[in-house]
Each structure stands twice: as structure tokens, then as C-alpha cells.
N, C-alpha and C positions, 0 to 999 in steps of 0.2 A: 143813605145813598139814594140819589134820584133814580126813577125808573129807567130813564134814558141811559144811565151810567152802569146799570147792573151788569155784572160779568165782564166789564171792560178790561179788567186786569187779566182775566183768563185769555181773552182775545189778543190782548197786547203781548202777553208772554208768547203766544203762538207766532206772532209776527217776528219777535226777537229771535226765536228759535230758527225761523226761516232764514233770517239774515245771517245767523251764526253758521248755518249749514253752508251758505255760499262762501263764507269767509274761511272756513276750516275744511280743507280737502280731506276726503276719506272718512268724514263723520256721517254716520247713517242714523236716520230716525224712522220711526214707524209711519206709515201713510196716515194722513189725517182722517179722522172719523167722518163718514159721510153725513150730510145734513139730514135732520129728521124729516119724515114724510109730512106733507102739508097738513094732514089731519091730526098729527100728534103734537104734544106740547113739550118743548125741550126744557129740561131742568136747568136752572141757573144758580151757580154758587156765588154768593155775595162775598167779596173779599173784605174782610174786616180785621183779621188777626195779624198780629205783628210777625208771625211766622211766614205768612204769605207775603207781607210787605218786605220781609228780609230777603225772600227769594227774588223779589223785584229789584231790591237794592243790589244784590249780587249780579243780576243780569245787566243792570245799568252800569255797574262797575266794569263788567266784562266788555260791554259795548264801548265805553269811553276809553278803556285801555287799548282796545283795537284801533280806535280813532287816533289815540296818541302815538301808537306805533306807526300808523300810516302817515301821520303828521311828520314824524321824524324822517320817514322815507321821502316825503315831499320836500322838506327843508334841505335834506342832503342833495336831492336832485337840483333844487334851486341854487344851492351854494356851488355845486359843480358846474352848473350852467353859467354862473357868473364868472367862474375861473376860466372856463373854456372860451367864453365870449371875449374876455380880456386877452387870452392867448391868440385868438383869431385876429384881434385888433393889432396886437404886436407884430404878428406875421404879416398882416396887410401893410403895415408901415415899413417893414423890412423889404417887402416886395416893391413898394413904390420907390424906396431909396435905391434898391438894387437896379431897377429899370433906369433910374436917372443916372446912376454910375455907369451902367452899360452904354447908355446913349453917349455919355461924355467920352468913354473909351473909344467908341466907334468914331466919334468926331476927331479925336486925336489920331486915330489910325488913318482916317481919310486925309487929314492934313499932311501926314507923313507921306502918303502916296502922292498927293498933289505936289509936294516939294520935290519928290523924285522925278515927277513928270516935267516940272519946270527945269530940272537939271539936265534935260535932254533925253530923258527916258532911260538912261543907262543906270544900272545899279551902282552903288558906291564902289564896289570892287573893280568894276570895269573902268571907271573913271580913274581909279588909283593906278591901274596898270598902264594907262595911257599917259601918265604924268612923266615929264622929262626932267623935272627938278628933284634931286635926291632928298632935299629937305622937305619939299612938298610931299614926297612919297612917304617919308617917315611921319610927318604930321598927319597926313591923310590916313595912314594905317591906324593911328590912334583914334582918329575920328570914326573910322569904319568900325573898329571894335566897339566904341561907345554906342554908335547907332545900332549895331547888331544886338548889343546887350539891351538897349532900350526897346527895340522892336520885339525882342524875345520876351522881355518883361511885360510889354503891353499886351501881347497875345496871351501870355499866361494869365494876366489879370482878367482879361476878357473871358477866358475859359472858366476861371474860378467864379467870376461873378455870374456867368450863365448857369453854372452848376448850382450855386447858392440859390439862385432864383427858382430853379426847378425843385430844389429841396423845400424851400419856403412854401411854394405852391402846393406841394404834396402834403406837407404838414398842415397847411390851412384846410385842405380838403378833408384830411383825417379828423381834424378838430370839428369841422362842420358835421361830419358823419356822427361823431360822438355827441355833439350838441343836439342833433335831431333825435338820436336814441334817448338822450336824457329828457327831452321834452315829452316823449312817450311815457317814460317812467314817471315823470312828474304828473302828467295827466291821469295816469292810472291810479297813482297814490291819492290824488285829489278826489277822484271818484270814490275810493274806499273810505276816505275821511268823511265825505259828505253822506255816504250811505249809512255809516255807523252812527253818526251824529243824528241824522234824520230818524233812524229807528229809535234811538234813545229819547229824543225829544218827543216823539209820538207816544212812547210808552209813558213818559212823565205827564204829558198833556192829558192823558186819559184818566189820570187819577183825580179823585175828589180833593178839594182843598184840605180837608181834614186828613186825608191819607198822605198828601204831600208834606204836611207838617210832621206827621208821624214818621214818614220816610226820612226827612231831614234829621229828625231826632235819632233815628236808627243809624244814620251815617255818622253823626257826631259820637254816638256811643261806641260804634265799631272802631273809629279812630282813637277814641280815648282808651279802649281796651288794649289796642295794639301798642299805644304809647306807654301805658302802664306796664305791660309785659316787657317792653324794651327797657324801660327804666329799671325794673326790678331785676334785670339781668346783671346790674352793676356796671353797665357799659360806661357810665359817666363818672365812676368813682375816681378814676385816675386821669380824667380829662382836665388838664390845667393849662393847656396851650393857649396863648393869647394871639389875637389877630395881628397881622402885619399892617403897615401903613396902607398898602394897597388893599388888603383884605377889609380894613375898616371903610375905605372908600366904596368898595364893591357892596358891602352890606348896607351902607348909607343909601346908595342908589336903589338897591333892590327894595328896601323897606319903604322908601319914598314912593314906590309904585303901589303900595297897598291900597286896595279899593278899586283899582283899574281892572276892566273886564278881561277875561281870557278870550283870545281869538287865535285859532290855529293858524300857524304860519306867520304870526305877527312878531315884530321886534321892537314895538314901541313907535312913537312915544306914548300913545294913548291906550294901546292894547298890546297884550303879550301872550305867547304860549310859554310853556315851561322853560325850554332852552333859550327862547328869545330873551326871557328875563335874565337868566344867568349870564348869557354871552354879552348882553348889553351892559349889565352891571359891571362886569370885568373890563369891558371896553372903556366904560366911564372911569375906571380906575387906572387906565393906561395899559391894559394887557389884552391882547387879542387872543381869543380862545376859539376852538371849533364851535360851529353853529348848533349842532344837534346833540342831544343827550347821549346818543350812542357814540358819536365821534368824541365827545368829551370823555366818555368812559374809556375809549380806545387809546386816546392820544395824551391825556393828561396824567401826571404822576399819581399813582395810587398810594394811599396812606391807610393805616389801620384806623378803624372807627375810634378806638381809644385815644388816638393821637390827633384827631381832627380839631381844627380851630375855626373861629368865625371867618367866613369867606370861602371855606372849602365847599365843594359841591357834593351832595349826597345823591347817588344814583339809585333809582328804585326799580324793582321788578327784574326778573331774570333776563328780560330782553332789553334792559336799559332804556325803557320807553318813557321814563319820567325823571326829572331832576329838580332838586330844590337847593337852596343855599343855607348852610348852617349859620345861625346868628348867635349861638351860645345858649347855655342853660337848657339844653335838650330841645331847642326850638329851631325850626327852619322857616324860611319864607319861600313861597312858590306860587306859581300860577296853576291852579288845580286842573280845571277842565272847562269845557263849554258850559255856560250858564253860571259860572262862578267867577269870583274876582281874586286878584292877587291877595294873599293872606298869610298869616302866621299859622303854623300847625306843629304838632309834635314831630320831632325828627324821626321818631320810630313809629309813626302812625301808618306806615306802609312798609312792605317787605324791602329791606335795604340790600342792594346788590354790593355796594361798596362806596368808598369815598375817594374823590380825586382832588388834587391841589393845583390850582392854576399858577401859583407863584412859589414854587419850591426853591427858587434861587434866593428868595428873601431870607431863607434860613441861614 
């Protein structure tokens, strides 16, 4: 290890702990050790053991998981903003149409008033009383009733249209308030994502090349151990379900993205985050599903792990912050994290929260 790099992992771990304190309310740590006096020589521990690298791996995993959770929050805010914007546009259209209708009704009312003025300024009832012809009286009585009914209907329609306009305007104002609040949530989530990823990337950047290679090996070994444990549980012994036609299309889309970079908040076509990959894969198969892994867990039909089939989505971690798509034979495809690409991995290489099925109706 070069002289300029000695002890970098120790310093980096301190940085990570500081970020973690900010991210987890109520967590307390001891005050940092004060720097040595200028005249003393600080002892430096050179990080070389796999035990110390394993600690780094776990800290990186924690940082990237925090980033994934914040990414889900960002994606949810983005999706809600799209829906609210569309609602505002619909309301704006209704307001325009309502104003045009109200203007037309006012024109019709004005025309009726002008006709009455041209008739001598007398209301229809007065003109009827002054009629000398019995037949004219009877005919006029019918016309009066019709005119009264029309006038009443015109006034009622004007009142309803005005009331609708007021309701549309209030709904639009409420949607705009929600949209503004959503923007703040989205901005806060973005800052959390960027802070966690920055801390993780800094930690990785301070490793020597040889340490990075060993760290990558430790990551693969940890995933392999988790997968072996999962398989040894016998979870796949009864798994005989086959993919539906839509499921095969979704799997085909997802696996075609292998090798493309992870990018938080991305839905393709060149980069993806985990739920961006699964939602776009099912969209390509003709099925619209929720955008985020947490919403996929909340809204899609849940199935037992033993009953899953290719195309089903595997939700990971207790907070549902990651998702992959099962492709069969104990393997899933997913977009892992920043710095990685879409890849195949053991379906049990991470703690499974549960499995959801986007196309239950195909059964």
C-alpha cells in the first residue's frame, strides 16, 4: 500500500459513520478522538485483512441500501407529480370549457332579454292579459309556459355551470398545492440519494486497486453464500410453475438489458434503476405496474416463494427497497446499484421480503 494511501480506510469509515449519523435519527456515537499534538507521531493501521475489508463491504452495502430507499421515495414523488400534473391539466381544460359554456349561456340570456325589449318591454304575461282574441290567449298561454320553462332552465344551467367552475378552480388550486409539496419531497429525496452515493463512492475511491479486487471478491462470496443457504432450504423443490406469455415477454425485455448501467431514477432505455427495469419490462409485455419497488410490493398480488414463476417480481429487504425479476432456475435479473450494471444473480442472494405477480389474471 502506498504511503499516501496508508490508513485511508480508517478515515473513510469515519466519514461513513458521520453520514450514517445524519441519516438515522436517535443514533449516538462517541466524540471523535482529538488530533495528536504537533510534536507526536500518530500510529497508522494499514488495512490489509479480509476482516477489515468485510467491514467496509457491509458499510458500502448499508450506504447503497439507504440510497435505494431514497431512490424509491424520489421515484414515488416523481410518479405522483406526473399524476397531479395530468389532473391539473384536465381541470384546466374543464375550466376553459366551463367558461365558454357560461359565456354562451349569458349570450342566450341577453338575446332573450333583447327580444322582450323589442316586444314593447312588457313581460309575456302582461301581453297575454291584453289579448282580445280567445284563441290567441290560449296559444299565448302555452308559449308563456314554454318561455318560462326555458328561462328557468337557462338560469339553472348558468348557476350549475358557475358552481362547477368554482369547484374546478378549487380542485386545481388543491392539486397545485400538492404538486408543490411533492416537489419538496422529491428534492429532499434527491439530496439523500446523492449524499449516500457520494459517501459510498468516496469510500470505494480511497481503496487500493488490490483492495478493490478483494472487496469485489468478498461481495461475490457473500452473495454466493446467501444463495447457497436459500437453495439448501429446499425452496425450489416444488417450484414447477411456468411463465405466462406476458411473463416470457417481460423476462425477454429485462434480460436484453443486461450490461446496461444502473442509474437511480432511470427507466431506460440506456440506464435503469431496479424498479425502473421491472416496470419497463412489464410495460413492454403490455402490462402497466407501479413504478417503485415499494408500490409494487403494496399493490401487486403476493404469491408464495414456492409458487413463483418466471416474470414474477422478488422484493428484497424489510423496507422493500429493492426488486428483481425471477427468470427461473433460482436466478433473477436486476439492476443492483450505482457502479454496477444490469445482471443475473441468485434469487436468494439478498434477504427476500416476498414475491408479487403482475399478471395474476393470466392464471
